[in-house]
Structure formats: C-alpha cells, structure tokens
N, C-alpha and C positions, 0 to 999 in steps of 0.2 A: 269713304271713311279713312282712306290712307293718309289724308292730310292731317288727321288727328290721332294717328297711331300712337304717338308718344304720351298722349294725355288720357286716352281711353282706359288704361290700367288704373288711373287715379279716379276718373269720373264715372267709369263704366259706360257701356254702350247706351244704356237707358239715359244716363246723365248727358251724354253727348247728344242724343236725340232731343232731350229737353232744351239744350242750348239752341239747337237748330230750329226749334219750333217756338222759341220765346221771342217776344217783342220787347225791346229795350229802348227807352227814351234817354238820350244824352242831352242835357241842357247846359249850354256853355261849351264853347269850342276853343278855349284858350289852352293854357298849359296842361291843366288837368284833363280837359276834354280830349285833347290830342292823344294823350296816353290811354285814356279809357277806350276810345273808339278803336285804337290800334289793337289793344289786348283783346277786346271782346270780339272784334271781327276775326282776328287770328285764331281765337279759341273756338269759333264756329257759330257765333251769334249772327244769324242771317237776316233778321228783321229789325232794322234800326230806324228810330225817329231821332233826328238831330235838329237842335234849335240854337240859333245864335243870330243876332241882327247886326253884328259887327263886321268890319272889314279888316283885312290884314294890314297892320302897321309895322314899320321897320323895327320898332322897339319890341315887337312880339317875337322876333326871330331868334332871340337868345334862348328861348325855352319852348316854343311852339314849333316842333321840328317837322310837322307835316307841310308847313308852308315854306316858300323860298322867296328870294328877292323878287322874282318875276310875279309873285302873287300879291305884292304890296298894292293895296287899293282894291283888291278883289274881295268878294263876299266870302267870309270864312265858311259858311254853311255849304256853299257850292263847291269850294275846294275840298272841304272835308268829305263830302259825299264821293268825290272822285277818288280820294285817298282810300276810303273804305272799300270801294269796289276793286281797286287795284290790289288791296291787301287780301280780299276774299271775293273772287269773281261771282260767287254764289249769293252774295249779300244783296238785299233790296233795301234801299234807303229812301225814306221820306224826309224831305227838307222843309224846315220852317226857317226862313231867312229873316226873322225878326226877333227882337228880344221879347221874352215873356213878360206879360203884364196882366192885370186883372181882366182886361177886355179880350185877350186872345189866348189865355192859358188853356182853354178847352181844345185848342188845336192839337195839343199833344195826343188826345184821344185815349183809347184803351191800350194799355200795355201791362206787362208783367212786373216791370221794375223801372224806376226812374233814377238816373244818375245826376246828382246835384254837383255840377262842375262850375258853379257860378262863383263870383268874386265879391258879392255884396249881400248884405243881410236882407234888404227889402225884397229883392227878387227871390231870395231863398224862402222867405215867408210865403210868397205867392205860391211857389212850388210845394212847400210844406202843406199848405191848406188844400191844394189840389189833390195831393197824394192822400191826405187823410179823408177828404170828402169822397174820393173814389176807391178807397181801400186798396191803394197801390203801395207796395214797398218802396222805400226811398233809401239810396246810399249817398250819404253826404261826405264830401271831402273838402278840406280847406287848407290853404297854405298862406303863411305870412312870414317873410324873411326865411329863416332856416327852421321854422316850426311848422308842423302840419298835424292834421287830425282827420280821423275817419270814424263814422258811426253808421249803423243801420237802423232805420226807423220802420217799425212794423205797426201799422195802424191798429189801435185797440189793444196793443200788447206792450209797447215800449213808449218811453218819453219821445216827444217830437222835437223838431229843431227849435221851436219856440221855447222849450224847456231848457235847451242846451246852450244855444248861442247867446253871447252877450248882446245887450240892447244898444248897439252902436254900429255905425258903418264907417270903415276907413275909405278915404277918398281915392287914394292910389296905394295899392298894396305891393310892396317890394317882394320879389321872388326870384329864385335861382333855379335853373333847369333841373339839376339833380333832385331837388326837393319836390318839385311838382311831378317828376318822374316816379319818385318813391310813393307819394300819396296817390297818384293816379293808378299805379300798379296795384296798390292795396285795395283801392275802390273796385277795380275790375275783378280782383280775386274775390272780394266779398260778394259781388254780383253773381259770379260763377258759383260760389258756394250756396247762395240763396236759391238760385235757379235750379241747381242740380241736387240740393239736399246733402251736399258733401261738407263734412267738417262742422265747426261751430262758428256761426257768423257773429259779428259785433252788434247783435241786437241787444239794446239796453246797456251797451258798453261803449266807451269812447277810447279809441286808441290815440295816444298823443306821441309824437316823435319830435325830439329836439336834437337836430343834427349838430348843434354847437358842441354838445358833450356826448352825443350818441346815446341819449336816454330814451328808452321806449317804455311807456306805461299804458296799462289797460285799466280804465276807471269805470266803476259802476255809475250809471247816471240815473237820476230820479226825476219823476214827473214833477213839474213845478205846480205848487198848490194853486188851484183855480186857473190853470193854464187856459187862455182864451181859445186855443186851437184843439187841444186833445182831451181836456179834463171831462168834457161832456160825452165823449164817445163810450 
C-alpha cells in the first residue's frame, strides 16, 4: 500500500481496496485512452481490459505519449498493455486488439466500469448499448480541437450517450495534446470517484471545457424523449 500512500487519505483504505479489486474496460487507446490507462494504473486499478484495433501512426505521436517513433506500425493495444504493466507491475491486462463492433462487443465481458475513449459516434453507440444492456457504468470523454466534454452514464438512472451526443460523425477530428490530457484526466478522476464512492460524479451532468477562453461549465442533461437506447429501461 506504500505506493498509494499519498492518495489513501483521500480515498480511504477501503476505497483503495475497491480500486484494486475493480475491473475497468478502456475502449480506444488514442489520446484519451493513453491518459486514462496511465492515471488508472497509477492509482491502483489492477484489472484492465483494453480494446483498440488500430496501429500506431506517426501522426499520433503529438498527443499519444505512451508510444514512440519505434512503435509506429505496431498494434496500439499490445504497446498499451506493456505501458500499463511498466506503470504498475501488479496490473493484469486483457488485450482486445480489434475495434469494437456489433459482432465482437461481447468480448469486453463483465466489468465494473467502461471508459469511452473513442473518437466516433457510431462506435460509441455500440458501447453505449452494451453498457446499458449489461448494467455497466460508462464514463464518456470527447475532444474536438480545443473543446472537450465528460459525462457519466449510469444505466436506469441517467440519460445515455444517445440522449447527449449529436447525430453526426466527424471524419477526422483535430486535437491537441494538452486538451486530450485534460479530458483524459477528468475521465480517470470520474472513474475513481464512481468506483470508490468518493465525491460527486458527473452522473446526469455534462462537463464542457473550452480552452480557447478557459470556460468550464457543468450542465444538467435530460433524457431524450423516446430514446431508442434508454427510455425503455
């Protein structure tokens, strides 16, 4: 427990044990995912499922700090697993080295919380439906340019991603390293709060950050009428 000596006064010993016994799935190992796995493994989450079907591209290196030039062309999930175990030697990582779709989403399996670190709406909706169907809490983070957002979805209690996200997909989303760092850190903090029962999570609320003018807002979100994903729960 010495590794976590500085955070135990915040989370408590019971909270620290909860982190160590929780299973967290991180879907998407780009800029957000790199930050999320680093913070969670450092905080003591020892059971991680990571999923990404992509390979490291040189254009990733401006914001995906766990990869290096030598990793270009390598599978992100494999490199991320090695990063996690270097960050926390006690961690056990299950690797899914393919992008989630309707045919393979069940490979995530049972977990306590899912981290949405994806970059497109269609994949997020697959993840959203899986979380709702299996009553798993979901922490969503998104970044575009110098704008980012975070929310926590609790099935049967809060609006889901279908209620919140706009009905469109950007083909290529511009992003800058500090912004994905901020949003990824907030996502990890929300997961830690949910898993340990510390503080108030962004359940039913949407945090938006616009770095162009340093504006931070917390908005109440409402369930979309006749939502095809969560209104029947």
